[in-house]
PAKE-945379 format. One record per residue: x, y, z of N, C-alpha, C in turn; residue in three letters. Coordinates in steps of 0.2 Angstrom, whole numbers, padded with zeros to 4 digits, always signed. Layout:
XYZXYZXYZALA
...
This chain:
-0028+0759+0095-0025+0759+0096-0024+0753+0100MET
-0020+0750+0102-0024+0742+0105-0024+0744+0114SER
-0026+0740+0117-0026+0740+0127-0023+0737+0129GLN
-0017+0738+0127-0011+0733+0129-0009+0736+0137THR
-0009+0731+0141-0007+0735+0147+0001+0735+0149LYS
+0001+0740+0152+0008+0741+0155+0007+0738+0163LEU
+0014+0736+0165+0016+0735+0171+0016+0742+0176ARG
+0015+0740+0183+0016+0748+0186+0024+0751+0187VAL
+0027+0744+0185+0037+0744+0186+0039+0750+0182SER
+0037+0748+0174+0037+0753+0170+0033+0759+0170GLU
+0028+0759+0170+0025+0766+0173+0031+0769+0177LEU
+0031+0768+0181+0033+0770+0188+0043+0773+0184VAL
+0045+0767+0178+0052+0769+0178+0052+0775+0173VAL
+0048+0774+0167+0045+0781+0164+0045+0788+0166VAL
+0038+0787+0174+0039+0793+0176+0044+0796+0177LEU
+0049+0793+0179+0057+0798+0183+0059+0798+0180SER
+0060+0795+0171+0065+0797+0169+0062+0801+0165ILE
+0054+0802+0166+0054+0807+0163+0053+0815+0167PHE
+0052+0812+0172+0053+0818+0175+0060+0823+0177GLU
+0066+0820+0176+0072+0821+0174+0073+0825+0168VAL
+0072+0818+0162+0069+0825+0157+0076+0830+0155GLY
+0073+0835+0153+0078+0837+0153+0080+0842+0158SER
+0077+0841+0163+0078+0847+0167+0085+0847+0170THR
+0090+0845+0170+0096+0843+0170+0100+0848+0168THR
+0098+0851+0160+0100+0854+0155+0101+0862+0160LEU
+0096+0864+0162+0097+0873+0166+0097+0872+0172PHE
+0099+0877+0174+0101+0878+0182+0092+0881+0183LEU
+0090+0878+0188+0082+0879+0190+0081+0883+0197MET
+0076+0888+0196+0078+0894+0202+0085+0897+0203GLY
+0088+0900+0198+0093+0904+0196+0092+0910+0202ALA
+0086+0912+0200+0086+0919+0204+0086+0917+0213GLU
+0086+0911+0216+0086+0911+0225+0095+0910+0223ALA
+0098+0910+0219+0105+0910+0220+0107+0902+0223LYS
+0111+0904+0230+0113+0897+0232+0108+0895+0237GLN
+0102+0898+0239+0097+0895+0240+0090+0889+0232ASP
+0093+0887+0228+0092+0886+0226+0086+0879+0227ALA
+0090+0876+0230+0087+0872+0232+0084+0872+0236TRP
+0082+0877+0242+0074+0876+0245+0068+0880+0243ILE
+0072+0882+0233+0069+0883+0228+0063+0877+0226ALA
+0069+0872+0226+0066+0867+0220+0062+0862+0227MET
+0064+0862+0232+0060+0859+0238+0053+0860+0237LEU
+0052+0868+0238+0047+0871+0236+0043+0868+0233ILE
+0046+0869+0224+0040+0870+0217+0038+0862+0217GLY
+0043+0856+0222+0042+0850+0222+0036+0847+0226ALA
+0037+0852+0230+0028+0850+0238+0023+0853+0234ALA
+0025+0858+0230+0016+0859+0226+0018+0856+0220ILE
+0021+0852+0219+0020+0847+0212+0019+0842+0213GLY
+0019+0842+0218+0018+0834+0223+0008+0835+0227LEU
+0009+0840+0226-0001+0842+0229-0002+0839+0222LEU
+0001+0841+0216-0003+0842+0208-0003+0836+0207LEU
+0000+0833+0209+0001+0824+0207-0004+0819+0211LEU
-0005+0822+0218-0010+0822+0222-0019+0821+0221LEU
-0018+0828+0218-0025+0829+0213-0026+0825+0208LEU
-0021+0823+0204-0022+0819+0198-0024+0813+0200GLN
-0020+0811+0204-0023+0802+0205-0029+0802+0208LEU
-0030+0809+0210-0040+0809+0213-0042+0809+0208ALA
-0042+0810+0202-0045+0810+0195-0046+0803+0195ILE
-0038+0802+0193-0039+0796+0190-0042+0787+0194HIS
-0043+0789+0201-0045+0787+0206-0055+0784+0205ARG
-0056+0793+0206-0063+0791+0202-0067+0790+0197ARG
-0060+0788+0190-0067+0785+0187-0058+0780+0179ASP
-0056+0775+0182-0049+0770+0182-0048+0771+0174PRO
-0054+0770+0172-0056+0767+0166-0056+0770+0161GLU
-0054+0779+0162-0056+0781+0157-0046+0788+0157LEU
-0045+0790+0153-0039+0791+0151-0042+0802+0150ASP
-0035+0803+0152-0039+0813+0152-0042+0815+0146LEU
-0040+0813+0138-0046+0814+0136-0053+0810+0134PHE
-0054+0806+0137-0062+0805+0136-0066+0806+0144ARG
-0059+0809+0149-0061+0810+0154-0063+0820+0152LEU
-0061+0822+0150-0062+0831+0148-0070+0825+0145PHE
-0070+0823+0141-0077+0824+0134-0083+0821+0140ARG
-0083+0816+0143-0087+0810+0150-0090+0818+0152ARG
-0086+0820+0155-0090+0826+0161-0091+0833+0158TYR
-0087+0834+0154-0089+0839+0150-0095+0841+0144MET
-0097+0835+0142-0099+0836+0137-0095+0836+0132GLY
-0097+0834+0125-0097+0833+0116-0094+0840+0114LYS
-0096+0846+0117-0091+0852+0113-0088+0855+0116TYR
-0090+0856+0122-0083+0859+0129-0079+0854+0128LEU
-0080+0848+0128-0074+0842+0132-0068+0842+0126GLY
-0071+0842+0120-0068+0841+0111-0062+0849+0115THR
-0066+0854+0114-0063+0860+0111-0056+0859+0119PHE
-0058+0856+0125-0052+0855+0131-0046+0851+0126MET
-0049+0844+0126-0047+0839+0121-0039+0843+0117ASN
-0042+0846+0112-0039+0850+0107-0031+0854+0107LEU
-0034+0857+0115-0031+0863+0118-0024+0856+0122LEU
-0025+0852+0125-0022+0848+0126-0014+0844+0121PHE
-0019+0844+0115-0016+0839+0112-0013+0847+0110VAL
-0012+0850+0110-0008+0856+0105-0003+0858+0113GLY
-0004+0858+0117+0000+0858+0125+0005+0851+0126TYR
+0001+0847+0123+0009+0839+0122+0010+0842+0115PHE
+0010+0842+0109+0011+0844+0103+0017+0850+0107THR
+0016+0854+0107+0025+0858+0106+0028+0858+0112TYR
+0027+0855+0119+0030+0852+0123+0034+0847+0118GLU
+0033+0844+0116+0036+0841+0110+0041+0843+0107ALA
+0039+0848+0103+0042+0851+0097+0048+0855+0102SER
+0048+0858+0108+0049+0860+0111+0058+0857+0113ARG
+0055+0850+0116+0062+0843+0117+0066+0844+0110ASN
+0060+0843+0104+0066+0838+0098+0069+0847+0097LEU
+0069+0854+0100+0074+0858+0098+0078+0856+0101ARG
+0078+0855+0108+0082+0856+0112+0087+0851+0111ASP
+0084+0844+0107+0089+0838+0104+0093+0839+0099PHE
+0091+0844+0095+0096+0844+0090+0101+0851+0092GLY
+0098+0858+0096+0103+0861+0098+0108+0857+0101GLU
+0106+0853+0108+0113+0849+0110+0116+0847+0107LEU
+0113+0843+0104+0117+0841+0099+0125+0845+0094THR
+0120+0847+0092+0126+0855+0089+0130+0857+0095VAL
+0129+0859+0100+0133+0861+0105+0140+0857+0108MET
+0137+0850+0108+0145+0846+0111+0145+0841+0105SER
+0143+0838+0099+0145+0834+0097+0143+0836+0087LEU
+0139+0836+0085+0142+0838+0080+0141+0846+0076LEU
+0144+0850+0078+0145+0856+0081+0146+0860+0071ASN
+0146+0854+0067+0147+0856+0057+0140+0853+0055ARG
+0134+0850+0056+0130+0846+0053+0125+0852+0055THR
+0125+0854+0049+0116+0859+0049+0110+0856+0053PRO
+0107+0861+0059+0102+0862+0064+0098+0855+0059LEU
+0095+0855+0052+0089+0856+0050+0090+0846+0049TRP
+0096+0845+0050+0096+0837+0047+0095+0835+0054ILE
+0099+0838+0059+0099+0832+0065+0092+0832+0068ILE
+0088+0837+0065+0081+0839+0072+0078+0832+0064ILE
+0079+0833+0059+0075+0827+0053+0077+0818+0057LEU
+0083+0817+0057+0087+0811+0060+0079+0811+0065ILE
+0083+0813+0069+0079+0812+0079+0070+0812+0078THR
+0067+0817+0075+0057+0818+0072+0058+0811+0067ILE
+0063+0806+0066+0061+0800+0059+0063+0793+0063LEU
+0068+0796+0069+0068+0790+0074+0061+0788+0078PHE
+0061+0796+0078+0054+0795+0086+0050+0792+0086ILE
+0045+0795+0078+0041+0794+0075+0040+0788+0074SER
+0046+0781+0073+0047+0777+0070+0043+0772+0078ASN
+0046+0773+0082+0046+0773+0088+0038+0772+0093MET
+0038+0782+0092+0031+0780+0092+0024+0774+0087VAL
+0026+0774+0083+0021+0772+0078+0020+0764+0080ARG
+0023+0760+0084+0022+0753+0088+0019+0756+0095TYR
+0015+0762+0095+0011+0761+0101+0017+0762+0108GLU
+0013+0764+0113+0017+0764+0121+0019+0758+0125PRO
+0016+0752+0121+0020+0748+0125+0028+0747+0123ARG
+0028+0747+0117+0036+0747+0114+0039+0752+0117VAL
+0038+0759+0121+0040+0764+0123+0041+0761+0130PHE
+0039+0760+0131+0039+0759+0139+0046+0752+0140PHE
+0043+0748+0134+0049+0743+0134+0056+0746+0134LEU
+0054+0748+0129+0064+0753+0130+0065+0757+0132THR
+0062+0759+0138+0063+0764+0142+0065+0758+0147ILE
+0064+0753+0151+0064+0749+0154+0073+0746+0153MET
+0073+0744+0148+0080+0746+0143+0084+0747+0147VAL
+0083+0754+0144+0088+0760+0144+0087+0763+0152LEU
+0086+0761+0157+0084+0764+0165+0093+0762+0167PHE
+0093+0757+0167+0097+0757+0171+0106+0758+0167PRO
+0107+0761+0161+0111+0766+0158+0110+0772+0159ILE
+0103+0775+0161+0104+0780+0162+0105+0782+0172ILE
+0103+0779+0174+0104+0777+0181+0111+0777+0183ALA
+0115+0771+0179+0122+0771+0180+0126+0775+0178VAL
+0124+0781+0174+0125+0785+0172+0126+0788+0176GLY
+0121+0794+0178+0121+0799+0183+0122+0796+0192TYR
+0125+0791+0191+0129+0788+0198+0135+0793+0197ALA
+0138+0789+0190+0146+0791+0190+0147+0797+0192VAL
+0142+0802+0188+0143+0811+0188+0142+0812+0196ILE
+0138+0810+0200+0134+0809+0204+0141+0813+0211ILE
+0145+0804+0212+0151+0803+0215+0158+0805+0212VAL
+0160+0803+0206+0165+0808+0205+0167+0818+0204LEU
+0160+0820+0205+0164+0827+0208+0164+0829+0213ILE
+0162+0827+0219+0167+0828+0224+0172+0825+0227PRO
+0173+0817+0221+0179+0814+0223+0185+0816+0217ALA
+0186+0822+0214+0187+0825+0211+0189+0832+0214THR
+0188+0833+0218+0189+0842+0221+0186+0848+0220GLY
+0181+0844+0216+0176+0851+0212+0173+0855+0217LEU
+0170+0850+0223+0165+0854+0227+0164+0855+0233PHE
+0164+0860+0230+0164+0867+0238+0155+0870+0238HIS
+0157+0864+0246+0148+0867+0251+0148+0873+0253PHE
+0155+0877+0254+0154+0885+0256+0150+0891+0250GLU
+0150+0886+0244+0145+0892+0239+0139+0892+0241TYR
+0137+0886+0246+0130+0887+0247+0129+0891+0253MET
+0132+0896+0256+0131+0897+0263+0131+0904+0259LEU
+0129+0910+0264+0123+0909+0269+0117+0910+0264PRO
+0114+0905+0269+0109+0902+0268+0101+0909+0270VAL
+0099+0909+0264+0092+0912+0265+0096+0920+0265LEU
+0100+0922+0261+0103+0928+0263+0102+0931+0259GLU
+0097+0931+0256+0091+0936+0251+0084+0935+0253TYR
+0083+0932+0259+0078+0932+0262+0071+0926+0259GLY
+0065+0926+0258+0060+0922+0257+0057+0923+0250ILE
+0055+0928+0247+0054+0932+0244+0057+0930+0235VAL
+0064+0930+0235+0066+0926+0230+0064+0918+0229PRO
+0062+0916+0235+0063+0909+0233+0059+0906+0229ILE
+0051+0910+0233+0044+0909+0233+0044+0911+0224ILE
+0045+0917+0223+0046+0918+0215+0051+0913+0210THR
+0055+0911+0212+0059+0905+0209+0055+0901+0206SER
+0051+0898+0214+0049+0893+0215+0042+0892+0209ALA
+0038+0898+0211+0032+0898+0207+0030+0901+0204VAL
+0028+0903+0196+0027+0896+0193+0032+0890+0192PRO
+0037+0896+0190+0041+0890+0185+0043+0884+0186GLU
+0046+0887+0192+0048+0878+0194+0043+0871+0195ILE
+0039+0874+0196+0032+0869+0197+0030+0868+0191VAL
+0031+0873+0187+0025+0872+0180+0033+0865+0175SER
+0039+0868+0176+0043+0864+0171+0049+0864+0179PHE
+0050+0854+0180+0045+0853+0178+0041+0846+0182PRO
+0037+0849+0187+0035+0846+0191+0027+0846+0188PHE
+0025+0850+0186+0017+0850+0188+0017+0846+0177GLY
+0024+0845+0177+0021+0839+0168+0018+0830+0168GLN
+0019+0829+0175+0015+0824+0175+0008+0823+0175THR
+0005+0828+0173-0001+0827+0172-0001+0825+0166VAL
+0002+0823+0159+0002+0820+0155+0000+0813+0158LEU
+0004+0810+0163+0003+0804+0167-0007+0801+0165PHE
-0008+0806+0166-0019+0805+0164-0018+0801+0159LEU
-0015+0802+0155-0015+0798+0147-0014+0792+0148VAL
-0009+0788+0153-0006+0784+0152-0009+0779+0160PHE
-0011+0782+0165-0009+0776+0169-0019+0773+0171TYR
-0020+0773+0167-0028+0769+0164-0025+0762+0160PRO
-0018+0762+0157-0013+0758+0154-0013+0753+0158LEU
-0012+0755+0164-0007+0750+0169-0011+0744+0171ALA
-0010+0740+0175-0012+0735+0177-0013+0737+0181VAL
-0022+0736+0185-0026+0740+0190-0022+0734+0196LYS
-0023+0739+0202-0022+0738+0207-0019+0743+0214GLY
-0019+0742+0221-0019+0747+0222-0011+0750+0224ARG
-0008+0748+0221+0001+0749+0223+0004+0756+0217ASN
-0004+0756+0212-0002+0761+0208+0000+0768+0212LEU
-0005+0771+0216-0004+0778+0216+0003+0777+0222PRO
+0002+0772+0226+0009+0771+0233+0016+0773+0226ARG
+0017+0770+0221+0023+0767+0218+0025+0773+0215ALA
+0018+0778+0211+0020+0785+0205+0023+0790+0213VAL
+0020+0791+0219+0019+0794+0223+0030+0792+0227ILE
+0029+0789+0227+0035+0784+0231+0042+0790+0225ILE
+0042+0787+0219+0044+0785+0212+0044+0796+0210THR
+0040+0799+0212+0040+0807+0211+0042+0810+0216TYR
+0045+0809+0222+0049+0810+0226+0057+0810+0226ILE
+0057+0804+0224+0065+0799+0226+0067+0806+0220ILE
+0062+0807+0214+0064+0810+0207+0066+0817+0209SER
+0062+0820+0215+0062+0826+0213+0067+0827+0218ALA
+0070+0826+0222+0075+0824+0229+0081+0823+0226LEU
+0080+0817+0217+0087+0817+0213+0090+0823+0209PHE
+0085+0827+0207+0085+0836+0204+0086+0838+0209LEU
+0083+0840+0213+0085+0846+0218+0094+0843+0221THR
+0096+0839+0220+0105+0835+0222+0108+0838+0216ILE
+0105+0839+0209+0108+0836+0203+0109+0848+0203PHE
+0104+0850+0203+0103+0856+0204+0108+0861+0209ASN
+0109+0856+0214+0112+0860+0217+0123+0860+0216GLN
+0122+0852+0213+0129+0851+0211+0133+0857+0207LEU
+0126+0862+0202+0131+0866+0198+0132+0875+0203ASN
+0129+0875+0209+0131+0878+0211+0138+0875+0217ILE
+0139+0871+0217+0142+0868+0222+0148+0869+0219PHE
+0149+0868+0209+0155+0868+0204+0157+0873+0205VAL
+0151+0878+0203+0153+0884+0198+0153+0892+0200LEU
+0147+0889+0208+0147+0896+0213+0139+0898+0209GLY
+0136+0904+0209+0128+0906+0208+0129+0909+0203THR
+0134+0913+0202+0133+0919+0196+0134+0916+0190GLU
+0143+0910+0192+0144+0908+0185+0138+0903+0183LEU
+0136+0900+0186+0130+0894+0185+0126+0896+0181ALA
+0122+0902+0185+0116+0905+0181+0118+0908+0176ALA
+0123+0911+0173+0125+0913+0168+0128+0909+0161ASN
+0127+0903+0162+0127+0898+0159+0125+0895+0154MET
+0126+0892+0148+0117+0891+0144+0119+0882+0146THR
+0124+0879+0148+0122+0874+0149+0125+0871+0155LEU
+0127+0874+0163+0129+0873+0167+0132+0866+0169PRO
+0128+0862+0168+0131+0858+0171+0134+0851+0166LEU
+0133+0854+0161+0140+0849+0156+0145+0853+0158LEU
+0144+0861+0157+0153+0862+0160+0153+0859+0165GLU
+0150+0858+0171+0153+0855+0176+0155+0849+0177THR
+0154+0846+0170+0154+0837+0171+0162+0838+0166VAL
+0163+0843+0163+0168+0844+0158+0174+0845+0162GLN
+0174+0847+0168+0179+0849+0172+0182+0843+0177LEU
+0179+0836+0175+0179+0831+0180+0186+0829+0177ILE
+0190+0826+0181+0197+0825+0178+0201+0820+0183GLN
+0201+0814+0183+0204+0807+0187+0207+0805+0183LEU
+0214+0804+0187+0221+0802+0183+0219+0801+0176ILE
+0220+0803+0173+0218+0801+0165+0213+0795+0166GLU
+0208+0792+0168+0203+0788+0171+0196+0788+0167VAL
+0197+0795+0169+0187+0801+0166+0191+0804+0165PHE
+0191+0807+0158+0192+0811+0158+0187+0818+0151GLU
+0183+0811+0150+0178+0814+0144+0171+0813+0148ARG
+0171+0813+0154+0163+0812+0156+0158+0815+0155THR
+0160+0820+0150+0156+0824+0147+0152+0821+0140ASP
+0154+0817+0139+0151+0814+0133+0147+0806+0138ALA
+0149+0806+0143+0141+0799+0149+0136+0806+0149LEU
+0138+0810+0151+0133+0815+0154+0128+0817+0147PHE
+0132+0819+0139+0127+0820+0136+0124+0813+0132THR
+0125+0808+0132+0120+0804+0131+0115+0800+0136LEU
+0118+0802+0144+0111+0802+0147+0105+0806+0145ILE
+0110+0811+0142+0101+0818+0145+0100+0818+0138LEU
+0102+0816+0132+0099+0811+0125+0096+0805+0128PHE
+0096+0802+0131+0091+0799+0131+0086+0801+0137LEU
+0087+0805+0143+0081+0809+0145+0075+0813+0141GLY
+0080+0817+0135+0075+0822+0133+0071+0817+0126LEU
+0072+0812+0123+0071+0807+0120+0064+0804+0124GLY
+0064+0804+0130+0060+0799+0134+0054+0804+0136THR
+0056+0811+0136+0052+0817+0139+0049+0819+0132LYS
+0052+0819+0125+0048+0819+0119+0045+0816+0116MET
+0045+0808+0120+0043+0802+0114+0035+0801+0119THR
+0035+0803+0124+0030+0802+0128+0026+0807+0126ALA
+0026+0814+0126+0023+0820+0122+0019+0817+0116PHE
+0023+0816+0112+0020+0814+0105+0017+0811+0108TYR
+0018+0802+0110+0013+0797+0111+0007+0799+0114ILE
+0009+0804+0119+0000+0807+0123-0002+0812+0116GLY
+0000+0814+0116-0004+0822+0108-0007+0818+0103ALA
-0004+0811+0101-0008+0806+0095-0013+0804+0098VAL
-0013+0799+0107-0018+0798+0106-0022+0802+0107ILE
-0024+0809+0110-0027+0811+0112-0030+0812+0103GLY
-0028+0815+0098-0031+0815+0091-0035+0808+0089LEU
-0032+0804+0091-0037+0797+0090-0043+0794+0095GLU
-0043+0800+0099-0050+0801+0103-0053+0804+0101ARG
-0053+0812+0098-0056+0816+0096-0059+0816+0088MET
-0054+0809+0084-0057+0809+0077-0059+0803+0076THR
-0058+0798+0081-0060+0792+0078-0054+0788+0074GLY
-0051+0791+0070-0046+0791+0070-0040+0785+0069VAL
-0038+0781+0068-0035+0776+0070-0029+0780+0072SER
-0024+0777+0078-0018+0778+0080-0011+0778+0077TYR
-0011+0775+0073-0004+0776+0068-0006+0780+0061LYS
-0012+0780+0059-0014+0785+0056-0011+0793+0058ARG
-0010+0795+0064-0009+0803+0062-0002+0805+0065TRP
+0000+0798+0067+0009+0799+0070+0014+0803+0063VAL
+0013+0801+0059+0017+0804+0053+0015+0811+0050LEU
+0010+0812+0049+0007+0820+0051+0008+0822+0057PRO
+0007+0820+0063+0010+0827+0068+0018+0826+0071LEU
+0022+0821+0066+0030+0821+0064+0032+0827+0061GLY
+0028+0827+0057+0027+0832+0052+0026+0840+0055ALA
+0020+0839+0059+0020+0847+0062+0027+0847+0067LEU
+0027+0844+0073+0032+0842+0077+0039+0845+0073LEU
+0043+0843+0068+0047+0845+0063+0045+0852+0063TYR
+0040+0855+0060+0039+0863+0058+0042+0868+0065GLY
+0037+0865+0068+0036+0867+0076+0045+0870+0077LEU
+0047+0865+0078+0055+0864+0081+0057+0873+0080ALA
+0056+0873+0073+0059+0881+0071+0057+0887+0071PHE
+0050+0887+0074+0048+0893+0078+0053+0898+0077LEU
+0057+0898+0083+0061+0900+0085+0069+0900+0080SER
+0070+0909+0078+0074+0910+0074+0083+0906+0079PRO
+0082+0907+0083+0090+0905+0088+0086+0902+0093ASN
+0094+0900+0096+0092+0893+0103+0088+0899+0110TYR
+0095+0907+0110+0091+0912+0116+0084+0913+0115THR
+0080+0912+0108+0075+0915+0110+0071+0910+0108HIS
+0072+0905+0109+0066+0897+0110+0068+0895+0115HIS
+0073+0898+0122+0075+0898+0128+0069+0903+0131ILE
+0071+0907+0128+0067+0916+0131+0059+0913+0132GLU
+0056+0911+0124+0048+0909+0125+0048+0905+0131ILE
+0051+0898+0130+0049+0892+0136+0051+0893+0140GLY
+0057+0896+0142+0056+0897+0150+0055+0906+0152ARG
+0053+0911+0149+0051+0915+0149+0044+0916+0149GLY
+0042+0912+0144+0032+0914+0143+0029+0907+0143ILE
+0030+0900+0142+0026+0896+0139+0026+0892+0149ALA
+0032+0893+0151+0032+0890+0159+0028+0893+0164VAL
+0028+0902+0163+0025+0905+0166+0018+0906+0163ASN
+0020+0908+0161+0008+0911+0159+0006+0905+0155LYS
+0009+0900+0150+0003+0896+0149+0000+0888+0152TRP
+0007+0885+0155+0009+0879+0156+0004+0878+0162TRP
+0002+0883+0168-0001+0883+0171-0010+0880+0170PRO
-0010+0885+0166-0016+0879+0164-0020+0871+0164ILE
-0016+0873+0161-0016+0863+0159-0012+0862+0167PHE
-0009+0863+0169-0006+0859+0174-0009+0860+0181GLN
-0014+0867+0180-0016+0868+0187-0023+0869+0186ILE
-0024+0872+0182-0030+0877+0180-0037+0870+0178TYR
-0037+0867+0171-0038+0864+0171-0041+0856+0175LEU
-0035+0853+0177-0036+0846+0180-0042+0849+0188PRO
-0040+0856+0190-0044+0858+0198-0052+0860+0194ILE
-0053+0862+0186-0059+0861+0186-0060+0854+0183PHE
-0055+0852+0181-0059+0843+0181-0064+0839+0185LEU
-0061+0840+0190-0059+0837+0197-0068+0839+0199PHE
-0069+0847+0200-0072+0849+0202-0079+0847+0199VAL
-0080+0847+0194-0084+0845+0189-0085+0838+0191VAL
-0083+0835+0194-0083+0826+0193-0087+0823+0200MET
-0084+0829+0207-0088+0830+0212-0095+0833+0213LEU
-0095+0837+0207-0102+0842+0205-0108+0835+0203ILE
-0106+0831+0199-0107+0827+0194-0109+0821+0198ARG
-0103+0820+0205-0108+0812+0206-0112+0815+0216LYS
-0112+0819+0217-0116+0823+0220-0125+0821+0216GLN
-0125+0827+0210-0129+0826+0208-0134+0817+0206LYS
-0128+0813+0204-0131+0807+0205-0133+0801+0210ARG
-0129+0805+0217-0131+0803+0222-0138+0806+0226LYS
-0139+0812+0224-0149+0815+0226-0152+0811+0218LYS
-0150+0810+0213-0156+0805+0209-0156+0799+0210ALA
């Protein structure tokens, strides 16, 4: 892979779209009911601590990405094993986003088109973008960012303007105590979406060096977290706690209710478009992260891994026989049991080893 540099602005724009990604598909913190916004803020706060840890890791060795860090500080064999685990994590996350993309297309637009055709066309398109290395991907998202930002802004303005907003659905606060809020936030909301920023340890070394990188990343993260909290709560403001919690795509149902004097009557098409762009961004970012990891592990060039990994992603997208099983595995098992290993435990382990190695070098 060529060592092309990214501007900090490009990196933080992709980070913001990556964080939003597929998160708006679901109601986060449903167990907390009307207090879901508190669960989101708690999850975002813990995610911020993880982000600070990731930035601290990057600051100690800014020239090395995630895979090279593990290889350098864990040794050849343990480091390679850790890298293989992260490649598996990024690959599976990309395959899940690919399945989400296909299912959303079937449910909202092409309900007579076979799922396998939609997913095949999607992976061919995404693979073509990945083939041109991270620089093209980051520039593409910079171009698409205004469309996504304006689309979400229109939705967030139209929902109150059309009288769908019911503030009373948010009350009473803390009706069921703090325990449902904590159990909703940890580990589910921490793992998805806030802990997924661990992927960007692969991309930070590509950014042009400067003191503004950590500050820009932290500010972008905070803004994205507040945005997600507001949008998540909109589902409750419009649908109520029970209805929102039992819908497959609550925000899509919310947007479909918008009608404004025969001008805005199909805003669900707008929402579907920006959701596709968000899903595509997250899928491509994980895809690129996995390809870079394979290149680091094997020494085989970046482009030679794109098609084999794309074929693997296509196969993994059909692991679940139906969408219900897909969601149950993802949000019921992976988010709560598997992803904290990659987002919390392994980064902490790496950071501790880096500190120990630094102390040993000082003594030597």
